[in-house]
C-alpha positions as CSV (number, residue, x, y, z in Angstrom):
1,X,0.0,0.0,0.0
2,X,1.3,3.5,-0.8
3,X,2.0,5.7,2.2
4,X,0.0,8.6,0.7
5,X,-3.7,8.6,-0.1
6,X,-4.6,8.5,-3.7
7,X,-6.8,11.1,-5.4
8,X,-9.9,9.0,-5.2
9,X,-9.5,8.4,-1.4
10,X,-8.9,12.1,-0.8
11,X,-11.9,13.0,-3.0
12,X,-14.3,10.7,-1.2
13,X,-13.0,11.8,2.2
14,X,-13.5,15.5,1.2
15,X,-17.0,14.7,-0.1
16,X,-17.9,12.9,3.2
17,X,-16.7,15.7,5.3
18,X,-18.6,18.2,3.1
19,X,-21.8,16.3,3.4
20,X,-21.6,16.3,7.2
21,X,-20.7,20.0,7.2
22,X,-23.7,20.8,5.0
23,X,-26.1,18.9,7.3
24,X,-24.9,20.8,10.4
25,X,-25.0,24.1,8.4
26,X,-28.6,23.4,7.4
27,X,-29.7,22.7,11.0
28,X,-27.8,25.8,12.3
29,X,-28.3,28.5,9.7
30,X,-31.3,27.7,7.4
31,X,-34.5,29.5,8.5
32,X,-37.4,27.4,9.7
33,X,-38.7,25.8,12.8
34,X,-36.4,23.5,14.8
35,X,-37.2,21.4,17.8
36,X,-34.4,20.4,20.2
37,X,-34.7,18.1,23.3
38,X,-32.3,17.3,26.1
39,X,-32.6,13.5,25.8
40,X,-29.9,11.3,24.5
41,X,-32.0,9.1,22.3
42,X,-35.2,9.0,20.3
43,X,-36.8,6.7,23.0
44,X,-36.1,9.2,25.9
45,X,-36.5,12.6,24.3
46,X,-36.2,14.7,27.4
47,X,-37.5,18.2,27.9
48,X,-37.6,20.9,25.2
49,X,-34.7,23.2,24.8
50,X,-34.7,26.8,23.4
51,X,-34.3,26.7,19.6
52,X,-31.6,29.4,19.8
53,X,-29.5,27.2,22.1
54,X,-29.8,24.2,19.8
55,X,-28.9,26.3,16.7
56,X,-25.8,27.8,18.5
57,X,-24.6,24.3,19.5
58,X,-25.0,23.1,15.9
59,X,-23.5,26.3,14.6
60,X,-20.3,25.9,16.5
61,X,-19.8,22.4,15.2
62,X,-20.9,23.5,11.7
63,X,-18.2,26.1,11.5
64,X,-15.6,23.6,12.7
65,X,-16.7,21.1,10.1
66,X,-16.7,23.8,7.4
67,X,-13.0,24.6,8.2
68,X,-12.2,20.9,8.2
69,X,-14.0,20.4,4.8
70,X,-12.0,23.4,3.4
71,X,-8.8,21.7,4.6
72,X,-9.8,18.3,3.1
73,X,-10.5,20.0,-0.3
74,X,-7.1,21.7,-0.2
75,X,-5.4,18.4,0.5
76,X,-7.4,16.7,-2.3
77,X,-6.3,19.4,-4.8
78,X,-2.7,19.1,-3.5
79,X,-2.7,15.3,-4.0
80,X,-4.2,15.7,-7.4
81,X,-1.6,18.3,-8.5
82,X,1.2,16.2,-7.1
83,X,0.0,13.1,-9.0
84,X,-0.4,15.0,-12.3
85,X,3.0,16.6,-12.0
86,X,4.8,13.2,-11.3
87,X,2.5,11.0,-13.4
88,X,0.7,7.9,-12.2
89,X,2.8,5.3,-10.5
């Protein structure tokens, strides 16, 4: 196995991180009603939580995932450029 990830591995990784980031962005920033609960599962929902608190919690993680997705795409482009410069091995 090569020590560096190939272009397809980097591409699929960047796509996966981007999809997760878009999900958290949607919950945090897209207008519309949201309902958050304090429970840890769908069986035990717990009490309701303020919508703003839930959006802030998702927003913090959304920004983190956006930065991570940006880094993943930069790495994918870097791997692609390196492979096209040296040729396939």
